[in-house]
ROSE-824211 format. One record per residue: x negated, y negated, z of N, C-alpha, C in turn. Coordinates in steps of 0.1 Angstrom, whole numbers, padded with zeros to 4 digits, always signed. Atoms other than C-alpha are relative to their C-alpha. Example, Ala and Ser with C-alpha at 12.3 -4.5 7.8 and 13.67 -1.06 7.14 Angstrom:
BEGIN
-0009+0012+0000-0123+0045+0078-0009-0012+0000/+0009+0011+0000-0137+0011+0071+0008-0011+0008/
END
This chain:
BEGIN
-0012-0009-0005-0839-1287+0919+0003+0007-0012/-0001-0008+0011-0832-1278+0884-0009+0011-0005/+0014-0009-0001-0868-1263+0879+0003+0017+0007/-0001-0013-0013-0861-1241+0909+0015+0010-0004/-0013-0007+0003-0828-1233+0897-0002+0010-0014/+0001-0006+0009-0839-1221+0865-0009+0010-0002/+0010-0013-0002-0868-1201+0875+0006+0010+0007/-0009-0010-0008-0844-1182+0900+0006+0007-0010/-0009-0004+0012-0822-1177+0870-0012+0010-0011/+0007-0008+0008-0852-1164+0847-0005+0013+0007/+0007-0015-0008-0869-1140+0874+0010+0009+0002/-0007-0015-0001-0835-1123+0880+0003+0005-0015/-0003-0007+0010-0832-1118+0842-0010+0010-0006/+0011-0010+0005-0866-1104+0838+0000+0009+0008/-0001-0011-0005-0862-1083+0867+0013+0010-0002/-0012-0008+0005-0828-1069+0853-0004+0008-0014/+0002-0004+0012-0845-1064+0820-0013+0010-0002/+0011-0009-0003-0874-1044+0834-0002+0009+0011/-0007-0009-0009-0861-1017+0855-0015+0008+0006/+0007-0007-0003-0886-0998+0877-0001+0013+0006/-0005-0012-0004-0889-0965+0886-0008+0005+0016/+0006-0005-0012-0894-0952+0922+0003+0013+0001/-0002-0013-0002-0900-0916+0932-0003+0004+0016/-0001-0009-0018-0897-0896+0963-0013+0002+0001/+0013-0001-0006-0927-0889+0985+0001+0019+0002/-0001-0014+0003-0934-0852+0986-0003+0005+0015/+0004-0008-0010-0937-0850+1025+0016+0005+0004/-0012-0005-0003-0911-0829+1044+0008-0008+0006/-0011+0004-0002-0879-0843+1051+0003-0015-0009/-0002+0012+0010-0883-0870+1021+0016+0002-0007/-0016+0001+0006-0852-0884+1004-0007-0004-0014/+0003+0004+0014-0853-0892+0965+0008-0014-0006/-0006+0014+0004-0849-0929+0951-0001+0002-0015/+0005+0003+0015-0844-0925+0913+0005-0014-0003/-0004+0013+0002-0842-0957+0895+0001+0000-0016/+0000-0002+0017-0851-0950+0858-0007+0012-0005/+0007-0011+0005-0858-0917+0838-0014-0002-0006/+0016-0002+0001-0894-0907+0832-0003+0014-0002/+0001-0016+0006-0901-0871+0814-0017-0004-0003/+0016-0003+0005-0940-0866+0816-0003+0013-0003/+0002-0014+0001-0941-0830+0810-0001+0004-0012/+0003-0002+0012-0955-0812+0784+0001+0014+0000/-0006-0018+0000-0943-0775+0774+0008+0003+0009/-0006-0003-0008-0926-0753+0794-0006+0004+0015/+0006-0001-0014-0929-0754+0833+0005+0011+0006/-0005-0011-0006-0925-0721+0853-0002-0002+0014/+0002+0003-0012-0920-0720+0891+0005+0013+0006/-0005-0012-0004-0912-0690+0913-0007-0002+0017/+0002-0004-0014-0910-0680+0949+0006+0013+0004/-0004-0013-0002-0912-0647+0958-0003+0003+0017/+0005-0003-0013-0913-0631+0996+0009+0015+0003/-0002-0013-0004-0902-0597+1012+0014+0002-0002/-0011-0001-0001-0866-0606+1012+0008-0008-0014/-0009+0004+0013-0857-0631+0981-0009-0002-0011/+0007+0002+0012-0867-0640+0947+0003-0014-0006/-0007+0010+0006-0862-0675+0932-0007-0003-0013/+0009+0003+0012-0875-0687+0896+0008-0009-0008/-0005+0010+0006-0871-0714+0875-0008-0006-0016/+0010+0006+0011-0885-0722+0840+0009-0013-0008/-0008+0011+0008-0877-0758+0824-0007-0003-0015/+0006+0001+0015-0884-0771+0791+0003-0015-0001/-0002+0012+0006-0886-0808+0778+0007-0002-0013/-0006+0003+0013-0862-0818+0751+0001-0013-0006/-0001+0014+0005-0852-0847+0731+0009-0006+0012/-0012+0004-0006-0820-0852+0754-0002+0000+0012/+0007+0003-0012-0841-0846+0787-0007+0013+0004/+0005-0015-0002-0847-0812+0804+0008+0012+0005/-0009-0008-0004-0833-0781+0805-0008+0015+0003/+0009-0012+0000-0840-0744+0813+0009+0009+0009/-0009-0012-0009-0831-0713+0837-0001+0000+0011/-0001-0001-0013-0826-0708+0871+0005+0014+0003/-0004-0012-0004-0824-0676+0889-0002+0000+0019/+0000-0001-0013-0815-0673+0928+0003+0015+0003/-0001-0017-0003-0819-0635+0942-0006-0002+0017/-0001+0001-0014-0810-0641+0979+0003+0016+0003/-0003-0014-0004-0815-0604+0996+0015+0000+0005/-0009-0004+0001-0783-0587+1002+0012-0009+0003/-0013+0014+0005-0761-0618+0988+0003+0002-0014/+0000-0003+0014-0748-0620+0955-0012-0010-0006/+0009+0005+0003-0774-0631+0933+0005-0011-0010/-0008+0006+0011-0766-0660+0908-0015-0005-0013/+0010+0005+0010-0786-0667+0873+0009-0009-0010/-0010+0008+0008-0777-0694+0849-0008-0012-0008/+0006+0010+0004-0789-0723+0829+0001-0017+0003/-0001+0016-0003-0793-0761+0837-0007-0012-0013/+0003+0010+0008-0795-0791+0818+0000-0015+0008/+0000+0010-0006-0805-0826+0830-0010-0007-0003/+0011+0009+0006-0828-0856+0833-0011-0003+0011/+0010+0002-0011-0860-0865+0852+0000-0017+0003/-0001+0012-0003-0857-0893+0873-0015-0005+0007/+0012-0001-0007-0895-0901+0882-0005+0017+0004/+0004-0012-0001-0907-0869+0897+0013+0009+0004/-0009-0007-0003-0873-0858+0905+0014+0006-0013/-0010-0009+0012-0849-0831+0881+0012-0005+0005/-0012-0001-0005-0813-0839+0886+0008+0007-0013/-0007-0006+0013-0791-0814+0864+0010+0009+0005/-0014-0011-0004-0757-0795+0862-0008+0014-0003/+0007-0013+0001-0766-0757+0868+0015+0006-0005/-0011-0009+0003-0741-0734+0848-0002+0014+0004/+0004-0014-0003-0743-0697+0865+0012+0008+0000/-0009-0011+0000-0726-0665+0868-0002+0004+0015/-0001-0007-0014-0719-0653+0905+0013+0005+0005/-0013-0006-0002-0694-0628+0916+0007+0002-0009/-0006+0001+0014-0686-0626+0881+0013-0011-0002/-0008+0010+0003-0673-0658+0881-0010-0013-0006/+0008+0012+0008-0688-0689+0860+0007-0012+0008/-0001+0012-0009-0694-0720+0884-0008-0010-0007/+0008+0012-0002-0712-0753+0879-0002-0006+0013/+0003+0009-0011-0730-0774+0904-0012-0009-0007/+0016+0010+0000-0758-0803+0907-0011+0007+0003/+0005-0006-0009-0787-0791+0916-0013-0011-0002/+0011+0011-0001-0820-0816+0924-0011+0009+0003/+0014-0007-0002-0857-0803+0923-0010-0013-0001/+0011+0006+0005-0887-0825+0931-0012+0007-0002/+0010-0004+0008-0912-0818+0908-0016-0003-0002/+0015+0005-0002-0952-0820+0913-0006+0010-0010/+0009-0006+0009-0980-0809+0894-0001+0020+0005/+0002-0013-0003-0980-0773+0916+0015+0004+0005/-0010-0005-0011-0945-0773+0934+0016-0003-0006/-0012+0003+0003-0906-0774+0927+0009+0004+0012/-0002-0002-0013-0890-0782+0958+0015-0005-0001/-0009+0004+0001-0853-0781+0960+0007-0012+0008/-0003+0011-0011-0833-0809+0974+0016+0002+0002/-0010-0004-0005-0801-0807+0996+0008-0013+0003/-0010+0008-0007-0772-0832+1004+0013+0005-0001/-0016-0003+0000-0736-0835+1010+0005-0002-0013/-0008+0001+0016-0715-0825+0977+0015+0004+0003/-0013+0002+0002-0680-0828+0967+0001+0007-0014/-0006-0004+0015-0659-0813+0941+0005-0013-0010/-0005+0008+0007-0653-0835+0911+0003+0011-0014/-0007-0007+0008-0629-0819+0884-0009+0015-0004/+0006-0012+0001-0643-0783+0891-0017+0001+0003/+0013-0002-0003-0677-0790+0896-0006-0006+0009/+0007+0003-0011-0700-0794+0927-0010-0011-0001/+0011+0008+0000-0719-0826+0930-0003-0008+0011/+0005+0006-0012-0738-0847+0951+0005-0012+0001/-0009+0012-0002-0719-0873+0970-0011-0011-0004/+0010+0011+0001-0751-0895+0970-0012+0004-0004/+0014-0011+0001-0781-0881+0950-0014-0011+0001/+0009+0009-0006-0801-0911+0962-0005+0005+0013/+0003-0001-0015-0803-0896+0996-0002+0013-0001/+0000-0013+0003-0812-0862+0987-0009+0005+0011/+0012-0003-0009-0836-0840+1015-0006+0011-0009/+0008-0010+0006-0866-0821+1003-0007+0005+0011/+0011-0005-0007-0887-0796+1020+0008+0007+0015/-0004-0009-0008-0864-0777+1040+0008+0011-0007/-0005-0014+0007-0854-0748+1017-0010+0004-0008/+0006-0009+0007-0867-0733+0988-0012-0011-0007/+0010+0008+0007-0899-0743+0974-0009+0010-0007/+0006-0011+0003-0913-0724+0947-0013-0008-0008/+0013+0007+0000-0951-0726+0935+0002+0003-0019/+0000-0001+0019-0961-0732+0895-0007+0011-0004/+0007-0011+0007-0969-0699+0875+0002-0004-0012/+0001-0002+0014-0975-0689+0842+0013+0005+0000/-0012-0005+0005-0945-0685+0821+0000+0010-0003/-0005-0017+0009-0930-0649+0809+0008-0007-0008/-0007+0000+0011-0917-0645+0777+0015+0004+0007/
END
């Protein structure tokens, strides 16, 4: 009995010291589950979506502190917003704070993107205001595939 108890305790200790990374699926309507940060990108990565009405651009760069970059939302007949973000990759999911200017006002909100070799898909979920910043209520239950999907493109200076 002592051996079984010791084995159970050792298993728990090893499991706690060896976190695993779960990544989200790229299926439509998928959710992200992020456990441990893992950044594998090299150099700047650029993504873009353009259609007759809207333009969305993102450039991200891996830094020693995580991931940072520029983000632009250009909705037709709505106020555009442009700004910078800084965040962390959790597997294939970027979770970042986006500082932007819209309607003459500076704001901050959390953004999430599922990053693949060819696309950056924005994640959506319920949000709440925390100390003047809009944040996801539960970043582990974000939905991807129902909104903005930007395709990888060459970075322009």
